N, C-alpha and C positions, 0 to 999 in steps of 0.2 A: 944340754948335749942335746935332747930330744926334743928339742923347741926346736931348735932349728935346722936340724933334719929332717921335720914337720912342715916345717916354714919353707922345707926347699923343695919336697917331696908333693905337696898340696900343688892339686889344679898343673901337676907336672907338665903333661903333654899343651894343656893352651900357653903355657910362660915357654917352650922353645920354641912352641908357634911361634909367639911373638917377638921373639928374639930371632926369627929367621926372618920375618917379617920383615925388621927394625934394620938387617942387614941387607936385606931386597932394596931397602928403599936407599938407603946410605950410597950404596953398590951403581944402582942408578941414577939419583942425583948426582954424583961424580964423576959417572961415567958416561952421561948425554950430552951427545954432539953439540960442540958449540959453533951456535951458525951467527953469520953475519950478515944483516940486509940491507937496504937505502929506502927509505917511505918515500912519498908526496903523501903531506898533511898536508891537506887545504887550513886556510885562512878564513874564517869567520868574525863578520863585523858586529856586535852587539848591542845591541840599547844606544841605536844610533838615532838623534832624536829628529822628529818626521822634519823639522825647516832645514837641517842644513844636511849637506850632503856632504860627500870627500872627492877633491877633482885633482887629484894625480891618481896618478897606476900601481894599485898595489901587488907585492906577488901575490898569485892564487894560491902557494902553495911554499908548506917551507919541506928542503930535501933532509932528510934525518938518516945519519947512519945509527943503527943499532948492531949489539954483539950480545948474546946471551944461551941462554941452553934455548934449544932448538924449539922444543912445546910451549915456549915460555915466547920466546920471539915471534911467531909467526901466531899465537895467540893472539899478543897483542896487536898485529894484521890484523890481524882478522875481525878486532874492535871497531874497526875504523875512525883510528882518531881522530882530535881536529886543532887546532892550536884558536883562541879566541883571541879577542882586543872586546878589550867592555869601553865602551864613547860616552856611556855615560856622562861623567862629572865633565866633559870635554865640553868647550865652544870657540866661536873660529879663533881658528892659530892653523899653527904649523907643530905633530908629534912626534918625538920619537921614542918608539914599543919595544926595549933593549928584549929579547929573545933568554929564556934562561931556562935552562936544561932542569928545574925540577916544576915546573909546571905540565911536561908531561903526565906526570902519577903512571912513570912506568913500575911493572911490579918490579918483586926482590928479582935479584938476578940481570935484570937487564940493563946495560949502560951504555950511551952513547956518545959516539964516538966522534959523530961530525955532527953538526950543523949548518945550512946554510938558508935563508942569509940572518947572519947573527942582531940584525935591527932592523926595524919596521916604519920608515916614514909617512905619516897618515898627512896629510891638509884636509880642514876643515873650516868648510864655508857659506855662507847663507844664501839658501836659497831666498829669492825678492826677487818680485816685479814692478814691469815700467810700464810704458804705451808709448811707439816710438812711430815715428812716420813711414808707410808702404812706401814703396818704388816698383816698377817691373822696368826686368831683366829683359833686354829687345835683340835679336838675332838678326842681319842682316839685314834691305832696304826693301822697297813696295817694287814688286814690278815698274818698267818700263811704265812715263807718261800717268806713274801715280807717285801720291806723293802722302803720306803720314800728315794726316793734321793736328792729331794729339793723342795723346791719353787721359782716360776718370775713370779711377778706384773708387770702390764703392764693396767696404767703406777703405778710409784714408789715412786709417790709422789699424794698429793691430798692438795687442798686447803681449809683449817677451817676458818667458819665467825660466830661469835660472839663475848657478851661483852666480854673488855679485860682482864678483871680481870679473867674471865676465858678461854680466846685461848692464854694468855701470863705462862698456866701452862700446855697446851698440845706437846708434842713435838711428837705424835707420834699415829696414827688413824687408826684403827683397822678394821678389815673385823669383821660382825657376823660371828659365829661361826660355821664350817665345820664340821663335823662326818666322818673321811678318814677312820673308820671301813672295806669297804667293796671296795678298793679302790685294783685293781687287777693290773690296769696299770695304765699308766697318761693317764689325763684328765685335761681338758682344764673347767674353772666354771666360768660366769659369780658369783661374789660375791661379797654382797651391804654391805658399810664400814656404822661403828655404833656411834652416838652418842649419846648412851640410857642413858650413862653415865655422858653427860657433859647436862648441862641446859644451853637453847634456841642456841644452836650450829647447825650450819651447817653443810655440807660439799656439794664438788662441785668435780670431780663427785665424784655422790651416790652411785654407783659401778662401782667394777676395774674386767678383766680379771683375775681371776690367774690358773697358770698353776702348775699343783702338777706333779711333777716325779717323780711313783712310778715303782721298776723294779723287778721282782721275783729273790730273793737269792738264 
């Protein structure tokens, strides 16, 4: 009995303090306000091979609604979470990545109420290049009593680079439109080639020399 009393009374004040702290923490954990917030979590593409490209539009964010203790929820929001899609083992083709709540690594006490979208579609294509003819786009006509006798381009071919599904359908790359309505004599211009109509396509060279042969008729 004496041993029991001694065990209880030994460091008695520390034990009482420990009990108070435990009760306080338990009360705080159970009385803390529950919050619900909606986050826009950025979607990041990882390990994209250098010779591949995504050719479809994918969402920039996941909209995720979370609930839980206020301190935990807002702490998670401040950690700036991201959602990663790993393409290291993918080849050319279409892929559907289903979003799973388990991928968010949420702290204890936080749960996901809703998230959108539920899946992300990714279309992967190979980047290729090919050489095609160049063409000159003109608008208008030479002034009265003048005639366009010919157009010469230097070079007359260019290299286009981009997704294979797009590149395969391009046979001619055009310049930006050139207004010839004020050309009274032959003129040489440096004119940019235009890829505005082709998504994710670049061209080399970016501009060509164009000689407009105009004569008085």
